[in-house]
N, C-alpha and C positions, 0 to 999 in steps of 0.2 A: 777441857777448858782452854788449854793452849791452842788446840786445833781450831776452836771457834774464834778465838782472839785473832789467830793468823788469817782465818777466812774473812773476818771483818776488816782487818788491816788491808788485805789484798783487795777486797771490794772497794774500800775507800781510795786506795791507790789507783785502781782501774777507773773509778769514777772521776778522780782528779785529772787523770790523763785524758779521759774523754772530754771533760770540761775544758781543759787547756786546748785540746785540738779544736773543739767547737768555738772557743773564744777567738782563735786565730781567724776563723771564717767570718766572724761577726763584723759587719761594716756599718759604721755610724757616720753621720754628717750633721752639719749645723747650718741653719739659715738665719741671717740677721734681718728681721722684718723691718727694723728702723731704716737700714740701708735700702731696702726695697722701696719703702715709702719715700725716701729721699731721691733715689737714683733711677728707678724704673720709669720708662716713658709713660706708662699708664698712670702712675702716681703723679707725675709732673702734669699730665693732661688733666687729671682730676683737680689738681690744685689750681691750674689756670682756669678751668671751668668755674670753680668756686669763686675765684677772684672776679671773674667777669660777672657772674650771677649776683654778687653782693656789692659790686663797686658803686652803683648808684645809691644804694641805701647807706653805704659807708660815707659817701660824699655828703649826702643829706644830713647825716649825723654830725659830721665835722662842721658843716655850715651852721647847723642848729647850735652847736657848742660855741662857735665863734660869735654868733648873734647874741647868745645868752651872756657870754663874757663881755661883749661890747655894752650890752644893756646894763649889766652889773657895774661896770666901770663908770658908765654915765651916771647911774644912780649914786654911786659913791661920791662923784664930783658935785652933783647937784643936791644931794641930801641936806646939806646945811642951809640951803636957801628955800627948801620946800616947807610947806606948812605940815603940821602933824598928820592931818588927814591925807594929804598927797603922799607923804612919805610912807605911811601905812599901806595905802592902796598900791603904791609901786612895789613895796616889799612883798606884798601878797602876790602881785603879778609875777615878780621874779621867782618867788618860791614855787608858784604853779608852773611856770615855764621850766624851772629846774626839775621839778617832779616829772613833767612830761618828757623832758630830755632823758632823764635817768630810766624811765619806763621804756622808751624807744631803744635806748642803748642796750638794756637788758634783753628785750625781745630780739634785737639784732644778734646779740651774742648767742642766745639760745638757738635761734634759727641757723646761724652759721655753724655752731657745734653739731647740731642735728644733721645738717647736710654734709658736714665734713665726715661724720661717723658713717653716713650712708655711702659716701664715695670711697672712703678708706676700706670699708667692709667689702665693697665690690673688688677693689684692688687686691685685698687680702684673699678673697675667694679665688680670683684668677691666679694669684701667686701660689696658693696651696695646690691648685690643679697642676701647675707647672712643677712644683716641688715633687708631687706624687709621680709625675711623668719621669722626671730626672731620677728619682729614687728607684723606680721600677726598671728603667733602662740601664742604670749602673749598679743594680742589685744591692741597694742599701737596705739594711735591716731596720734602721731607725734614723729619722731626721728630727733633730731638736730645733725649736724656735726660740726658746728662752733658756739661758744658762748663766751661771755666775762667771764661769770661765770656760773657754773652749780653746784648745790648741788650734792655731790658724790652719794647720794642715787638714783639719776636718771641716773647714768652712767652705760651703758650696754656694755661697751667696752670689758670687760672680756668675757661675753657671746658670743659676736661676734667673738673675737679672737679664742675661743675654737671651735665654730662652723666652722669657716673658716679653722682652722687647721684640723678638723675632715673631712671636705668636700673634701680634696685633691682629 
């Protein structure tokens, strides 16, 4: 029995030593995708493209909101002097204009979010390719993109951003 116990202990010790030696060879890195979305040229270009694409619709919405506010203020000033039927008709008109404004604003936001997701997914796809290239070139075993805490010495985000910007 003692012999079997010693053999098991010896096997556990040898396994622990092998694991410790292997652990020293393990190389991990971390990439902050939020920083890539903020700092990479491709992400900035995507943001500029979206701003340009949606600028006219956004201006139209702002103008429509201003017009609605002006009409509402005018109605508030004139309401005491209007007849009941005129007041009711103007209220209905304002409610309808507001409903149309809210619908257009909602459609705008949905379209913008959809396009933003498309653009960011393209940026992320390109970034992931660069991450893989960096990981293979520098022999990383694992690269994490989400973590609660990462020691800054494992952060390779700067390398990825530089490589992504150079890869245009």
